[in-house]
N, C-alpha and C positions, 0 to 999 in steps of 0.2 A: 201306787200300791203302798199300803201301810206296812211298817215293820211289825212282824208277828212271828210266832213260832213257825219254823220251817221256811223262813225266807232267807235269801242270801243278801247280805248287806255290804255295800261298798262305802267306805268312809275314808276321807282324808283326815289326817290328824297331826297335831303338834303336841308333844309331851314335854311338860315343864315341871320343875319342882314347885313347891308352895310359894317360893319367892318370885316365880315367873321366869327363872333362868331356864333357857331352852336345853333340854336333854336330847331330844330327837324330833326330827320332822320327817314325815313319811316321804320316801322317794317314790314308792309305789303305794297305792291306797291299801288300807287294811280291808280284806274281804273275809267275812266270816259267816257261818251258819248260825242264825239267831234261834234261841229257844232252849238254852241250858245245855248246850253241847260242850261247854268249856273251851270254846274257841277264842274267847276274849274274856276280860274281867266281867264278873256279874254286874258290877255297878255301871259299866258301859252299856251292857244289855238293858239294864233297868232304865237308864236315861234315854235310850233310843226306842224302846218299846212303844209302838203305836205312832211313831213319827214317819215322815215321808221324805222323798228326795228334796233337797234344799234345806232341810233342817240343820241349824247350826247351834252349838252350845259349847260352853266350857264347864266341865265338871271337875270337882276335886274329889279324889279318892284317898281315903286315909290308909295308913299302912296295913291295918288288919283286913282291909277289903282289897288290897293289892298284892304285895309281895311279902307281907308279914312284918312283924317287928324284927329289928336287928337282934340276933341271938349271939352274944359273945361266946357261948359254949361251942359255937360252930367254927371258931378260929383255932387252928392248930399250929404248933411250932414243931417242925420236923427236921431231923438231920438232913443236910443237903445231900449226903450220900444215898439217901433212900429214893431220890428222884432222878430222872434221866438228865443227861446233859446234851446239848446246851440248855440252860434253864434261864428264863426271862420273866420279869414281872408281867402279869397279864395272861400267862399260860394257864390252862385249865386241865384238871385231872378229875376223874371220877373216883369217889371213895365213899366209905361208910362213916356215918357219924358214930361217935363213941358213946353208944347207949346200950342198955341191956335189952332193948326191943329187937328181937331177931327178925321181925317183919319190917323193920325200918328200911325205907327205900334209899338207894345210893344217892349221894349228892355230888354236885359239881363244885370242886374246890378251885378257887382262883389264887394264883401266886400273887400276893400283895406286897411282899418285901423279901429281899435276900440280903443276909448279912453274915459275912464270914462263913461259918459252917452250918448256919440255920436258915430255914425257909419258913415264912409265914403263909399259911393256907387259910383262906376264908371260904366257908361253905354257905354263907348267906348269899341270896340273890343280890346283884349289884344295886338294886333299887329298894332293898329291904330297909324298913324303918323310915322311909320317906313318904310324905304326903305328896301326891302327884296331881297335876292338872292336865287334863286332856281337852284340847280344843278340837272339837269334832265337827265335820261337815259331811252329811249323807249325800253321796253322789249317785247311788243306784240302789234299787231294791227290786228283787225278782223272786219268784217262787223257786224253791230248791227242787232239784230233780229227786226222783225216788232213790237213785244211787247215792246222792249226797246225804240224804236223810238216813239211809241204811248205814252208811259209813261214818256219819256223824261229823262230816267236814265238807268244805267246798272243794270242788274239782275245777280244773281249768285255770284261766288267767289269774295269777296271784293267789290261787288256792293250792291244794295238794294235788300232786300228779302221781299216779301209780305207775310203777315200772320204769321210772327214770330218776337216776341220782342227780341229773343235771338241773333239776327243777326245784331244789330245796329252797326255802325262804331266804330272802336277802339277809346278810349279816345285820344285826341290830333289830330285826323284826321279830326275834324270838320271844320278846317279852309278852306278846299278846297271846301266845299259845300255851303258856304254862302258868295259869293262875294258881294262887295258893289259897287254900280254904282254911 
């Protein structure tokens, strides 16, 4: 079966930076609903469209087609007293960007530095500003169910499960479900 709109695609992947340094290798395959459902990056869908099981390729995705350019305006310095304790580098908090746009969506800010009474929070995606290389290997393609199409995502193994908090994606697999446009 060829990869087309409303097919469920299973892909093993390795994610590297533009210099080839490994960032992440899939523990479990990426399984997504193909066809513009925003379950993976559009450039990955574009590269896989029309392909079949066994197809392998390495694609480079520029920042504007992945997680956006790095925005220094999304870095905040906050008084340490405004944040909970204990506080560690790597912790994340939801917050609002400092813009006039009332419709602006909340961002996830990551603690990147703690010094004396100040904390540096970065609202950029960790991969923002990076050109990324995805080594992809298609391992399965199947027709999506009516329910998957209606919900806009895959159900079952490595997909989304309704009604169970125990089945959320693996840590580190979140990059593929939040593309930036």
